N, CA, C, O and the ligand as a Tripos MOL2 file, in Angstrom:
@<TRIPOS>MOLECULE
protein
  233   231    59     0     0
PROTEIN
NO_CHARGES

@<TRIPOS>ATOM
      1 N         111.7770   62.7000  138.1300 N.3       1 MET1
      2 CA        111.4220   61.2770  138.2350 C.3       1 MET1
      3 C         110.8040   61.0160  139.6110 C.2       1 MET1
      4 O         111.3180   61.4960  140.6210 O.2       1 MET1
      5 N         109.7260   60.2710  139.6530 N.am      2 ASN2
      6 CA        109.1150   60.0010  140.9520 C.3       2 ASN2
      7 C         109.5280   58.6390  141.5160 C.2       2 ASN2
      8 O         110.0900   57.7960  140.8160 O.2       2 ASN2
      9 N         109.2360   58.4590  142.7730 N.am      3 ARG3
     10 CA        109.7120   57.2690  143.4920 C.3       3 ARG3
     11 C         109.2680   55.9620  142.8380 C.2       3 ARG3
     12 O         110.0180   54.9860  142.8050 O.2       3 ARG3
     13 N         108.0530   55.9580  142.3240 N.am      4 LYS4
     14 CA        107.5390   54.7280  141.7120 C.3       4 LYS4
     15 C         108.3730   54.3300  140.5060 C.2       4 LYS4
     16 O         108.7020   53.1580  140.3230 O.2       4 LYS4
     17 N         108.7110   55.3150  139.6880 N.am      5 ASP5
     18 CA        109.5410   55.0490  138.5080 C.3       5 ASP5
     19 C         110.9110   54.5510  138.9210 C.2       5 ASP5
     20 O         111.4670   53.6430  138.3020 O.2       5 ASP5
     21 N         111.4540   55.1500  139.9740 N.am      6 VAL6
     22 CA        112.7760   54.7620  140.4500 C.3       6 VAL6
     23 C         112.7670   53.3090  140.9200 C.2       6 VAL6
     24 O         113.6600   52.5290  140.5900 O.2       6 VAL6
     25 N         111.7530   52.9670  141.6880 N.am      7 GLU7
     26 CA        111.6720   51.5860  142.1840 C.3       7 GLU7
     27 C         111.5490   50.5960  141.0390 C.2       7 GLU7
     28 O         112.1300   49.5120  141.0760 O.2       7 GLU7
     29 N         110.7920   50.9750  140.0270 N.am      8 LYS8
     30 CA        110.6170   50.0970  138.8730 C.3       8 LYS8
     31 C         111.9580   49.8940  138.1630 C.2       8 LYS8
     32 O         112.3100   48.7740  137.7930 O.2       8 LYS8
     33 N         112.6970   50.9850  137.9780 N.am      9 LEU9
     34 CA        114.0050   50.9010  137.3230 C.3       9 LEU9
     35 C         114.9390   49.9770  138.0900 C.2       9 LEU9
     36 O         115.6250   49.1400  137.5040 O.2       9 LEU9
     37 N         114.9550   50.1410  139.4180 N.am     10 ARG10
     38 CA        115.8450   49.3130  140.2410 C.3      10 ARG10
     39 C         115.4910   47.8450  140.1130 C.2      10 ARG10
     40 O         116.3640   46.9770  140.0850 O.2      10 ARG10
     41 N         114.1940   47.5830  140.0360 N.am     11 GLU11
     42 CA        113.7270   46.2150  139.9060 C.3      11 GLU11
     43 C         114.2090   45.6120  138.5920 C.2      11 GLU11
     44 O         114.6940   44.4810  138.5530 O.2      11 GLU11
     45 N         114.0690   46.3830  137.5200 N.am     12 ILE12
     46 CA        114.4460   45.9080  136.1900 C.3      12 ILE12
     47 C         115.9610   45.7250  136.0940 C.2      12 ILE12
     48 O         116.4470   44.7270  135.5620 O.2      12 ILE12
     49 N         116.6910   46.7000  136.6140 N.am     13 TRP13
     50 CA        118.1460   46.7150  136.4340 C.3      13 TRP13
     51 C         118.8400   45.7520  137.3810 C.2      13 TRP13
     52 O         119.8590   45.1590  137.0290 O.2      13 TRP13
     53 N         118.2920   45.5920  138.5890 N.am     14 GLY14
     54 CA        118.8590   44.6490  139.5540 C.3      14 GLY14
     55 C         120.2750   44.9880  139.9370 C.2      14 GLY14
     56 O         120.5930   46.1460  140.2060 O.2      14 GLY14
     57 N         121.1400   43.9730  139.9630 N.am     15 GLU15
     58 CA        122.5180   44.1500  140.4280 C.3      15 GLU15
     59 C         123.4980   44.3440  139.2760 C.2      15 GLU15
     60 O         124.7110   44.2800  139.4760 O.2      15 GLU15
     61 N         122.9870   44.5760  138.0860 N.am     16 ASN16
     62 CA        123.8820   44.8030  136.9580 C.3      16 ASN16
     63 C         124.7050   46.0700  137.1810 C.2      16 ASN16
     64 O         124.2660   47.0000  137.8580 O.2      16 ASN16
     65 N         125.8900   46.0890  136.6090 N.am     17 SER17
     66 CA        126.7180   47.2770  136.7730 C.3      17 SER17
     67 C         126.2300   48.3680  135.8200 C.2      17 SER17
     68 O         125.6840   48.0920  134.7520 O.2      17 SER17
     69 N         126.4400   49.5870  136.2340 N.am     18 CYS18
     70 CA        125.9420   50.7130  135.4550 C.3      18 CYS18
     71 C         126.9000   51.8740  135.6300 C.2      18 CYS18
     72 O         127.3560   52.1330  136.7440 O.2      18 CYS18
     73 N         127.2150   52.5770  134.5560 N.am     19 ASP19
     74 CA        128.0900   53.7480  134.7190 C.3      19 ASP19
     75 C         127.2850   55.0460  134.7440 C.2      19 ASP19
     76 O         127.8410   56.1360  134.6100 O.2      19 ASP19
     77 N         125.9840   54.9180  134.9140 N.am     20 HIS20
     78 CA        125.0900   56.0590  135.1510 C.3      20 HIS20
     79 C         125.2690   57.1550  134.1010 C.2      20 HIS20
     80 O         125.7000   58.2610  134.4280 O.2      20 HIS20
     81 N         124.9450   56.8600  132.8610 N.am     21 PRO21
     82 CA        125.1720   57.8090  131.7690 C.3      21 PRO21
     83 C         124.2080   58.9900  131.7780 C.2      21 PRO21
     84 O         124.5090   60.0410  131.2130 O.2      21 PRO21
     85 N         123.0710   58.8230  132.4070 N.am     22 SER22
     86 CA        122.0600   59.8800  132.3000 C.3      22 SER22
     87 C         121.3370   60.0670  133.6310 C.2      22 SER22
     88 O         120.6800   59.1490  134.1200 O.2      22 SER22
     89 N         121.4600   61.2480  134.2090 N.am     23 LEU23
     90 CA        120.8570   61.5130  135.5120 C.3      23 LEU23
     91 C         119.6740   62.4610  135.3990 C.2      23 LEU23
     92 O         119.6040   63.3120  134.5120 O.2      23 LEU23
     93 N         118.7580   62.2800  136.3250 N.am     24 GLU24
     94 CA        117.5970   63.1580  136.3630 C.3      24 GLU24
     95 C         117.3370   63.5720  137.8050 C.2      24 GLU24
     96 O         117.5530   62.7910  138.7320 O.2      24 GLU24
     97 N         116.8750   64.8000  137.9880 N.am     25 LYS25
     98 CA        116.5610   65.2580  139.3400 C.3      25 LYS25
     99 C         115.5070   64.3730  139.9830 C.2      25 LYS25
    100 O         114.5510   63.9520  139.3320 O.2      25 LYS25
    101 N         115.6920   64.0970  141.2560 N.am     26 ASP26
    102 CA        114.7420   63.2830  141.9980 C.3      26 ASP26
    103 C         113.6820   64.1870  142.6360 C.2      26 ASP26
    104 O         113.9960   65.2270  143.2140 O.2      26 ASP26
    105 N         112.4350   63.7670  142.5160 N.am     27 TYR27
    106 CA        111.3470   64.5420  143.1120 C.3      27 TYR27
    107 C         110.6060   63.7000  144.1350 C.2      27 TYR27
    108 O         110.3390   62.5180  143.9170 O.2      27 TYR27
    109 N         110.2830   64.3230  145.2410 N.am     28 TYR28
    110 CA        109.4740   63.6520  146.2400 C.3      28 TYR28
    111 C         108.3550   64.5830  146.6550 C.2      28 TYR28
    112 O         108.5980   65.7020  147.1080 O.2      28 TYR28
    113 N         107.1300   64.1170  146.5010 N.am     29 LEU29
    114 CA        105.9590   64.9350  146.7830 C.3      29 LEU29
    115 C         106.0110   66.2720  146.0450 C.2      29 LEU29
    116 O         105.6420   67.3160  146.5830 O.2      29 LEU29
    117 N         106.4780   66.2090  144.8030 N.am     30 GLY30
    118 CA        106.4330   67.3780  143.9350 C.3      30 GLY30
    119 C         107.5910   68.3370  144.0610 C.2      30 GLY30
    120 O         107.6620   69.3130  143.3130 O.2      30 GLY30
    121 N         108.5130   68.0880  144.9960 N.am     31 SER31
    122 CA        109.6400   69.0160  145.0950 C.3      31 SER31
    123 C         110.9630   68.2770  144.9470 C.2      31 SER31
    124 O         111.0830   67.1070  145.3100 O.2      31 SER31
    125 N         111.9490   68.9810  144.4100 N.am     32 ALA32
    126 CA        113.2550   68.3780  144.1800 C.3      32 ALA32
    127 C         113.9290   68.0910  145.5140 C.2      32 ALA32
    128 O         113.8810   68.9100  146.4320 O.2      32 ALA32
    129 N         114.5550   66.9280  145.6160 N.am     33 THR33
    130 CA        115.1910   66.5310  146.8770 C.3      33 THR33
    131 C         116.6610   66.9070  146.9240 C.2      33 THR33
    132 O         117.2820   66.8360  147.9850 O.2      33 THR33
    133 N         117.2380   67.3110  145.7740 N.am     34 GLY34
    134 CA        118.6740   67.5560  145.7030 C.3      34 GLY34
    135 C         119.4290   66.3180  145.2490 C.2      34 GLY34
    136 O         120.6210   66.3770  144.9470 O.2      34 GLY34
    137 N         118.7210   65.1970  145.2050 N.am     35 ASP35
    138 CA        119.3230   63.9650  144.7140 C.3      35 ASP35
    139 C         119.1220   63.8560  143.2020 C.2      35 ASP35
    140 O         118.1990   64.4350  142.6280 O.2      35 ASP35
    141 N         120.0150   63.0970  142.5860 N.am     36 TYR36
    142 CA        119.8820   62.8190  141.1640 C.3      36 TYR36
    143 C         119.8000   61.3220  140.9600 C.2      36 TYR36
    144 O         120.5620   60.5510  141.5420 O.2      36 TYR36
    145 N         118.8530   60.9270  140.1160 N.am     37 VAL37
    146 CA        118.6010   59.5100  139.8820 C.3      37 VAL37
    147 C         119.1150   59.1170  138.5050 C.2      37 VAL37
    148 O         118.9190   59.8380  137.5270 O.2      37 VAL37
    149 N         119.7750   57.9670  138.4400 N.am     38 CYS38
    150 CA        120.2070   57.4370  137.1490 C.3      38 CYS38
    151 C         118.9930   56.9050  136.4040 C.2      38 CYS38
    152 O         118.2320   56.0980  136.9370 O.2      38 CYS38
    153 N         118.8180   57.3610  135.1670 N.am     39 LYS39
    154 CA        117.6480   56.9530  134.3940 C.3      39 LYS39
    155 C         117.7660   55.5130  133.9100 C.2      39 LYS39
    156 O         116.7880   54.9250  133.4490 O.2      39 LYS39
    157 N         118.9690   54.9470  134.0170 N.am     40 GLN40
    158 CA        119.1580   53.5870  133.5370 C.3      40 GLN40
    159 C         118.9360   52.5570  134.6500 C.2      40 GLN40
    160 O         118.2250   51.5720  134.4510 O.2      40 GLN40
    161 N         119.5440   52.7860  135.8200 N.am     41 CYS41
    162 CA        119.4880   51.7590  136.8720 C.3      41 CYS41
    163 C         118.6440   52.1670  138.0730 C.2      41 CYS41
    164 O         118.3010   51.3260  138.9030 O.2      41 CYS41
    165 N         118.3080   53.4500  138.1730 N.am     42 GLY42
    166 CA        117.4590   53.8830  139.2740 C.3      42 GLY42
    167 C         118.1910   54.1990  140.5610 C.2      42 GLY42
    168 O         117.5590   54.5070  141.5710 O.2      42 GLY42
    169 N         119.5170   54.1280  140.5440 N.am     43 ARG43
    170 CA        120.2600   54.5030  141.7470 C.3      43 ARG43
    171 C         120.3020   56.0250  141.8790 C.2      43 ARG43
    172 O         120.2190   56.7490  140.8870 O.2      43 ARG43
    173 N         120.4320   56.4950  143.1140 N.am     44 SER44
    174 CA        120.4420   57.9380  143.2990 C.3      44 SER44
    175 C         121.5540   58.3550  144.2440 C.2      44 SER44
    176 O         122.0500   57.5530  145.0360 O.2      44 SER44
    177 N         121.9380   59.6210  144.1510 N.am     45 GLY45
    178 CA        122.9660   60.1610  145.0200 C.3      45 GLY45
    179 C         122.7910   61.6610  145.0960 C.2      45 GLY45
    180 O         122.0490   62.2480  144.3080 O.2      45 GLY45
    181 N         123.4720   62.2810  146.0430 N.am     46 TYR46
    182 CA        123.3190   63.7110  146.2070 C.3      46 TYR46
    183 C         124.1950   64.4830  145.2320 C.2      46 TYR46
    184 O         125.3930   64.2260  145.1170 O.2      46 TYR46
    185 N         123.5850   65.4300  144.5340 N.am     47 GLY47
    186 CA        124.3200   66.2510  143.5820 C.3      47 GLY47
    187 C         124.4020   65.5860  142.2220 C.2      47 GLY47
    188 O         124.2590   64.3690  142.0980 O.2      47 GLY47
    189 N         124.6370   66.4130  141.1880 N.am     48 SER48
    190 CA        124.6180   65.8840  139.8200 C.3      48 SER48
    191 C         125.9060   65.1540  139.4660 C.2      48 SER48
    192 O         126.0080   64.5710  138.3860 O.2      48 SER48
    193 N         126.8960   65.1770  140.3660 N.am     49 ASP49
    194 CA        128.1890   64.5580  140.0200 C.3      49 ASP49
    195 C         128.5120   63.3440  140.8890 C.2      49 ASP49
    196 O         129.6780   62.9680  141.0080 O.2      49 ASP49
    197 N         127.4920   62.7240  141.5010 N.am     50 TRP50
    198 CA        127.7860   61.5850  142.3760 C.3      50 TRP50
    199 C         128.4050   60.3950  141.6630 C.2      50 TRP50
    200 O         129.2070   59.6920  142.2780 O.2      50 TRP50
    201 N         128.0750   60.1210  140.3800 N.am     51 PRO51
    202 CA        128.7550   58.9790  139.7430 C.3      51 PRO51
    203 C         130.2690   59.1870  139.6620 C.2      51 PRO51
    204 O         131.0370   58.2380  139.8210 O.2      51 PRO51
    205 N         130.6950   60.4280  139.4140 N.am     52 GLN52
    206 CA        132.1270   60.7190  139.3410 C.3      52 GLN52
    207 C         132.7850   60.5180  140.7000 C.2      52 GLN52
    208 O         133.8660   59.9370  140.7970 O.2      52 GLN52
    209 N         132.1230   61.0030  141.7500 N.am     53 LYS53
    210 CA        132.6500   60.8390  143.1060 C.3      53 LYS53
    211 C         132.7770   59.3610  143.4510 C.2      53 LYS53
    212 O         133.7520   58.9230  144.0610 O.2      53 LYS53
    213 N         131.7630   58.6110  143.0430 N.am     54 GLU54
    214 CA        131.7470   57.1900  143.3520 C.3      54 GLU54
    215 C         132.9090   56.4870  142.6600 C.2      54 GLU54
    216 O         133.5480   55.6120  143.2440 O.2      54 GLU54
    217 N         133.1780   56.8640  141.4350 N.am     55 THR55
    218 CA        134.2720   56.2650  140.6820 C.3      55 THR55
    219 C         135.6080   56.5520  141.3570 C.2      55 THR55
    220 O         136.4840   55.6880  141.4040 O.2      55 THR55
    221 N         135.7620   57.7670  141.8770 N.am     56 LYS56
    222 CA        136.9970   58.1490  142.5380 C.3      56 LYS56
    223 C         137.2660   57.3250  143.7800 C.2      56 LYS56
    224 O         138.4150   57.0050  144.0860 O.2      56 LYS56
    225 N         136.1970   56.9790  144.5010 N.am     57 ASP57
    226 CA        136.3380   56.2350  145.7600 C.3      57 ASP57
    227 C         136.8390   54.8240  145.5610 C.2      57 ASP57
    228 O         137.3680   54.2090  146.4870 O.2      57 ASP57
    229 N         136.6740   54.3030  144.3390 N.am     58 LYS58
    230 CA        137.0110   52.8990  144.1290 C.3      58 LYS58
    231 C         138.5190   52.6880  143.9620 C.2      58 LYS58
    232 O         138.9670   51.5560  143.7770 O.2      58 LYS58
    233 ZN        123.0410   53.8990  136.7180 Zn       59 ZN59
@<TRIPOS>BOND
     1     1     2 1
     2     2     3 1
     3     3     4 2
     4     3     5 am
     5     5     6 1
     6     6     7 1
     7     7     8 2
     8     7     9 am
     9     9    10 1
    10    10    11 1
    11    11    12 2
    12    11    13 am
    13    13    14 1
    14    14    15 1
    15    15    16 2
    16    15    17 am
    17    17    18 1
    18    18    19 1
    19    19    20 2
    20    19    21 am
    21    21    22 1
    22    22    23 1
    23    23    24 2
    24    23    25 am
    25    25    26 1
    26    26    27 1
    27    27    28 2
    28    27    29 am
    29    29    30 1
    30    30    31 1
    31    31    32 2
    32    31    33 am
    33    33    34 1
    34    34    35 1
    35    35    36 2
    36    35    37 am
    37    37    38 1
    38    38    39 1
    39    39    40 2
    40    39    41 am
    41    41    42 1
    42    42    43 1
    43    43    44 2
    44    43    45 am
    45    45    46 1
    46    46    47 1
    47    47    48 2
    48    47    49 am
    49    49    50 1
    50    50    51 1
    51    51    52 2
    52    51    53 am
    53    53    54 1
    54    54    55 1
    55    55    56 2
    56    55    57 am
    57    57    58 1
    58    58    59 1
    59    59    60 2
    60    59    61 am
    61    61    62 1
    62    62    63 1
    63    63    64 2
    64    63    65 am
    65    65    66 1
    66    66    67 1
    67    67    68 2
    68    67    69 am
    69    69    70 1
    70    70    71 1
    71    71    72 2
    72    71    73 am
    73    73    74 1
    74    74    75 1
    75    75    76 2
    76    75    77 am
    77    77    78 1
    78    78    79 1
    79    79    80 2
    80    79    81 am
    81    81    82 1
    82    82    83 1
    83    83    84 2
    84    83    85 am
    85    85    86 1
    86    86    87 1
    87    87    88 2
    88    87    89 am
    89    89    90 1
    90    90    91 1
    91    91    92 2
    92    91    93 am
    93    93    94 1
    94    94    95 1
    95    95    96 2
    96    95    97 am
    97    97    98 1
    98    98    99 1
    99    99   100 2
   100    99   101 am
   101   101   102 1
   102   102   103 1
   103   103   104 2
   104   103   105 am
   105   105   106 1
   106   106   107 1
   107   107   108 2
   108   107   109 am
   109   109   110 1
   110   110   111 1
   111   111   112 2
   112   111   113 am
   113   113   114 1
   114   114   115 1
   115   115   116 2
   116   115   117 am
   117   117   118 1
   118   118   119 1
   119   119   120 2
   120   119   121 am
   121   121   122 1
   122   122   123 1
   123   123   124 2
   124   123   125 am
   125   125   126 1
   126   126   127 1
   127   127   128 2
   128   127   129 am
   129   129   130 1
   130   130   131 1
   131   131   132 2
   132   131   133 am
   133   133   134 1
   134   134   135 1
   135   135   136 2
   136   135   137 am
   137   137   138 1
   138   138   139 1
   139   139   140 2
   140   139   141 am
   141   141   142 1
   142   142   143 1
   143   143   144 2
   144   143   145 am
   145   145   146 1
   146   146   147 1
   147   147   148 2
   148   147   149 am
   149   149   150 1
   150   150   151 1
   151   151   152 2
   152   151   153 am
   153   153   154 1
   154   154   155 1
   155   155   156 2
   156   155   157 am
   157   157   158 1
   158   158   159 1
   159   159   160 2
   160   159   161 am
   161   161   162 1
   162   162   163 1
   163   163   164 2
   164   163   165 am
   165   165   166 1
   166   166   167 1
   167   167   168 2
   168   167   169 am
   169   169   170 1
   170   170   171 1
   171   171   172 2
   172   171   173 am
   173   173   174 1
   174   174   175 1
   175   175   176 2
   176   175   177 am
   177   177   178 1
   178   178   179 1
   179   179   180 2
   180   179   181 am
   181   181   182 1
   182   182   183 1
   183   183   184 2
   184   183   185 am
   185   185   186 1
   186   186   187 1
   187   187   188 2
   188   187   189 am
   189   189   190 1
   190   190   191 1
   191   191   192 2
   192   191   193 am
   193   193   194 1
   194   194   195 1
   195   195   196 2
   196   195   197 am
   197   197   198 1
   198   198   199 1
   199   199   200 2
   200   199   201 am
   201   201   202 1
   202   202   203 1
   203   203   204 2
   204   203   205 am
   205   205   206 1
   206   206   207 1
   207   207   208 2
   208   207   209 am
   209   209   210 1
   210   210   211 1
   211   211   212 2
   212   211   213 am
   213   213   214 1
   214   214   215 1
   215   215   216 2
   216   215   217 am
   217   217   218 1
   218   218   219 1
   219   219   220 2
   220   219   221 am
   221   221   222 1
   222   222   223 1
   223   223   224 2
   224   223   225 am
   225   225   226 1
   226   226   227 1
   227   227   228 2
   228   227   229 am
   229   229   230 1
   230   230   231 1
   231   231   232 2
@<TRIPOS>SUBSTRUCTURE
     1 MET1         2 RESIDUE 1 A MET
     2 ASN2         6 RESIDUE 1 A ASN
     3 ARG3        10 RESIDUE 1 A ARG
     4 LYS4        14 RESIDUE 1 A LYS
     5 ASP5        18 RESIDUE 1 A ASP
     6 VAL6        22 RESIDUE 1 A VAL
     7 GLU7        26 RESIDUE 1 A GLU
     8 LYS8        30 RESIDUE 1 A LYS
     9 LEU9        34 RESIDUE 1 A LEU
    10 ARG10       38 RESIDUE 1 A ARG
    11 GLU11       42 RESIDUE 1 A GLU
    12 ILE12       46 RESIDUE 1 A ILE
    13 TRP13       50 RESIDUE 1 A TRP
    14 GLY14       54 RESIDUE 1 A GLY
    15 GLU15       58 RESIDUE 1 A GLU
    16 ASN16       62 RESIDUE 1 A ASN
    17 SER17       66 RESIDUE 1 A SER
    18 CYS18       70 RESIDUE 1 A CYS
    19 ASP19       74 RESIDUE 1 A ASP
    20 HIS20       78 RESIDUE 1 A HIS
    21 PRO21       82 RESIDUE 1 A PRO
    22 SER22       86 RESIDUE 1 A SER
    23 LEU23       90 RESIDUE 1 A LEU
    24 GLU24       94 RESIDUE 1 A GLU
    25 LYS25       98 RESIDUE 1 A LYS
    26 ASP26      102 RESIDUE 1 A ASP
    27 TYR27      106 RESIDUE 1 A TYR
    28 TYR28      110 RESIDUE 1 A TYR
    29 LEU29      114 RESIDUE 1 A LEU
    30 GLY30      118 RESIDUE 1 A GLY
    31 SER31      122 RESIDUE 1 A SER
    32 ALA32      126 RESIDUE 1 A ALA
    33 THR33      130 RESIDUE 1 A THR
    34 GLY34      134 RESIDUE 1 A GLY
    35 ASP35      138 RESIDUE 1 A ASP
    36 TYR36      142 RESIDUE 1 A TYR
    37 VAL37      146 RESIDUE 1 A VAL
    38 CYS38      150 RESIDUE 1 A CYS
    39 LYS39      154 RESIDUE 1 A LYS
    40 GLN40      158 RESIDUE 1 A GLN
    41 CYS41      162 RESIDUE 1 A CYS
    42 GLY42      166 RESIDUE 1 A GLY
    43 ARG43      170 RESIDUE 1 A ARG
    44 SER44      174 RESIDUE 1 A SER
    45 GLY45      178 RESIDUE 1 A GLY
    46 TYR46      182 RESIDUE 1 A TYR
    47 GLY47      186 RESIDUE 1 A GLY
    48 SER48      190 RESIDUE 1 A SER
    49 ASP49      194 RESIDUE 1 A ASP
    50 TRP50      198 RESIDUE 1 A TRP
    51 PRO51      202 RESIDUE 1 A PRO
    52 GLN52      206 RESIDUE 1 A GLN
    53 LYS53      210 RESIDUE 1 A LYS
    54 GLU54      214 RESIDUE 1 A GLU
    55 THR55      218 RESIDUE 1 A THR
    56 LYS56      222 RESIDUE 1 A LYS
    57 ASP57      226 RESIDUE 1 A ASP
    58 LYS58      230 RESIDUE 1 A LYS
    59 ZN59       233 GROUP 0 **** ****
């Protein structure tokens, strides 16, 4: 997923809550950044398991 798509998703999804059901590798200038982007809300985090980590912190 490229940055433009991510920004669009964030715009559409806004501040709604999301449990990040589907992640995709984040690409910047054609190479993977190590981050994973939620295909639903456009949020990103490091590693494919960041939604789980985030849930634990709460
Ligand atoms: Zn999400």
